[in-house]
N, C-alpha and C positions, 0 to 999 in steps of 0.2 A: 655461670660459663658463658663462654661467646665465642659461636661457631663458625666460622669463617667458610664460607661459601667456594666452594671448587668442585661444583656441578652435582654432587651425590646428597640424595636425602640425607642426613645424619638422626641417630634415633631419638633426641630429642624436637627435631621439627618434624618430625610422623608421625610421634608423641602428640606435639599440640593436633596437628591436624588430627587425629585420632578422634582426639577428644573432642574435637568442633565436628567431625562428620557426626559421631556418636549423639551427641546434644543433637544436634538438627535433625537425624532423621527420628529420635527420639521424641523430639516438639512435635513432627509434623504427623506422625503418630497419633500422639496424643489429643492433638489440635483435630483430626481424622475422625476421633471418637468422640468428641467429646461436643461436635459441633451438630449431628442429630439431637443434643441435649437441650443446646442454644444456651453453651458455655464454651468459655473462651480458655484457653489452660491457666490464667494470670487469673482467674474466676475461681476456677477448681484448687486452683492450690489453697486460695485466702476459705473456701468450703472448708478442702483438708486441714488448713489450720485450723480452725475449728473444734472440728471434727475431734482434732489429734489431742486438742488441748484439753477435753471434754470441762468444759467451764467458760464464762463469757471474758472475754478481754479485750481491754482498750485497745484501738484503732494502733497507738504505738507500739504494742505486743506483738498484735499482729502484722506490724512492719517486719518487726525484729525477728521474725519468726518466716519472713518470705527468702523462699533462693533465689525461684526463677523472675519475679517482679521486679521491678529497681525504679518502678513508676508511685504515684503515689497512691499510699493504700488507703487514705480517706475516700479519694475517686474512685478507688478498686468499693469498698465498701458503701460506697452510696450506688453504684450501681445496682450490686448486688441484693441494694435494700429495695431499689427500686423497681427487681425483679419478684420482689417477695420474700427472697430466700435466709436474710437475716432483721434482726430488729436491736436496734438501739435501747437501753434501759441507762439512769443515769448511777455515777459511782456511788457505791452505798459510804464509803467518805471522803471521796474527794466528786462533789455536784460536776463541778465543770467536767470530769473525766465519761464521757455515754463508752460502756460494753458494747460489745457488741456475742450476740450467739444466733446461733441457724433457730429459722421459724421452722414450722412443721413442715412444710417444701422447703426448707433448706437442709432439715436433716434426711428427705426422701433427694435431696440430690448429692448430699453426703455420701449415701448408700451408693448412688448411681457412679457417682464419682470415683468410691470401692472396687467396685465392681471393672470398671473402666483399667485403673490402676493394677487389681489381681490381672487381669488379661496381657496388660503391658510386661510386668513381670512374668507371667505365665512366659510369653515370649521369651524374654532374656535367658531364662533358665532351660529354652529346647536348644540355645544358640550355646549360654555359656555353663560349664558345670561349676556348683555350689566351691570346689577348687579353685577355679578361675575366680569367679568372684570375689573369692578373700585371697585371694593375691595381690589381686587388681586394687584393691580398700585400700591399702595401706599407704600406697604412691597417691590416691588420689585423698585422701585425708592430710598428707603432708603437703601437696600442691595449696590446699582450700584451706588448713586449719585458721590460718591468721586475716584470712581475708573476710570481706563482711557473706559473703553468701556463705563460706564453711562457718559463723557463729552462727550464723539462721539457719544451718542447719543443727548447729548442735544443740541449739534452743529446742530445735522439733524432738531433737532423739531424749532430748532430758522429758521432757511433757509426756511422754510415752513410757518414760519407767516410775 
């Protein structure tokens, strides 16, 4: 739908800016909470992917589940390995594939990430009722369902089932 500019802000434009504003504020809050723990939001997301999968994953599989990080999953995993948070082991069926898993320190970091996520969710629940959240979800799902980030989110949801 094309919206002709007439000076007034149309609903679709307001929706776009509200999504951007919510994402920006959420990203700032997350980055601020993670910084004292020496983690970035991208690193925390990769840790959460491994935590939620409950099994070692290939770098490709991790990349397929990253919603917020669009860069190189290999570089991200290398950084986490340098920090001692993940370890690589050869794949059992294909030795060319390396599987990534959390180390003991990585599991501690995953616990910290979980606590920070829960704090963020509590803050959201303080502003939005369950009914408001449930009403917003269908529109947001439709918006991203066929896009790479939406598909990554679907894979993460499936990991929890």
